[in-house]
C-alpha positions as MATLAB code, in Angstrom:
seq = 'EYFLDAVNHIDEAVKSNTIAIGAAKGIVFSLVETLGAMVGDPDLPNHLKSGYMGDLDVAAELEAKLDKLR';
ca = [
     -10.343 -104.659  -60.086;
     -12.891 -102.184  -61.424;
     -10.241  -99.907  -62.888;
      -8.695 -102.788  -64.807;
     -12.153 -103.867  -65.986;
     -12.774 -100.332  -67.247;
      -9.473 -100.228  -69.124;
     -10.119 -103.621  -70.701;
     -13.656 -102.600  -71.646;
     -12.382  -99.477  -73.418;
      -9.701 -101.522  -75.181;
     -12.323 -103.965  -76.458;
     -14.613 -101.121  -77.526;
     -11.772  -99.574  -79.536;
     -10.976 -102.913  -81.174;
     -14.623 -103.407  -82.160;
     -15.091  -99.781  -83.287;
     -17.980  -99.235  -80.863;
     -16.450  -96.114  -79.315;
     -14.968  -93.005  -80.856;
     -11.203  -92.746  -80.438;
     -11.552  -89.286  -78.897;
     -14.002  -90.578  -76.301;
     -11.755  -93.535  -75.504;
      -8.786  -91.184  -75.077;
     -10.750  -88.990  -72.691;
     -11.882  -91.906  -70.563;
      -8.429  -93.465  -70.435;
      -6.855  -90.099  -69.615;
      -9.250  -89.760  -66.681;
      -8.425  -93.258  -65.489;
      -4.682  -92.583  -65.705;
      -5.064  -89.331  -63.769;
      -7.227  -90.950  -61.088;
      -4.933  -93.934  -60.676;
      -1.899  -91.657  -60.585;
      -3.430  -89.632  -57.774;
      -4.303  -92.777  -55.854;
      -0.817  -94.256  -56.253;
       0.673  -90.977  -55.017;
      -1.450  -90.968  -51.841;
       0.939  -91.533  -48.912;
      -1.901  -92.917  -46.775;
      -2.754  -95.661  -49.237;
      -1.777  -99.113  -47.903;
       1.045 -100.758  -49.855;
      -1.011 -103.761  -50.972;
      -3.549 -101.428  -52.603;
      -0.832  -99.217  -54.045;
       0.825 -102.124  -55.857;
      -2.496 -103.185  -57.374;
      -3.259  -99.662  -58.553;
       0.245  -99.358  -59.986;
      -0.399 -102.442  -62.121;
      -3.696 -100.983  -63.308;
      -1.964  -97.683  -64.025;
       0.626  -99.449  -66.184;
      -2.102 -101.159  -68.233;
      -4.018  -97.886  -68.608;
      -0.856  -96.046  -69.683;
      -0.166  -98.728  -72.303;
      -3.684  -98.297  -73.690;
      -3.238  -94.518  -73.666;
      -0.033  -94.872  -75.718;
      -1.799  -97.240  -78.104;
      -4.646  -94.752  -78.579;
      -2.192  -91.930  -79.239;
      -0.784  -93.909  -82.160;
      -4.258  -94.247  -83.713;
      -4.595  -90.519  -84.335;
];
């Protein structure tokens, strides 16, 4: 839940020009890396893994969107 909130917050900040694109890219990159590591953890229960995978997809979409801005 918090990861998705973070991604949405960065998306809104980009839309309202209250964050530099470079800063947004760095934050989203960190979120994607963290979520990717969590999804790859074999000890993570499946119900958590599926939630993190959804968050990872949203974060990756925002990362692609940010890449198009520069």
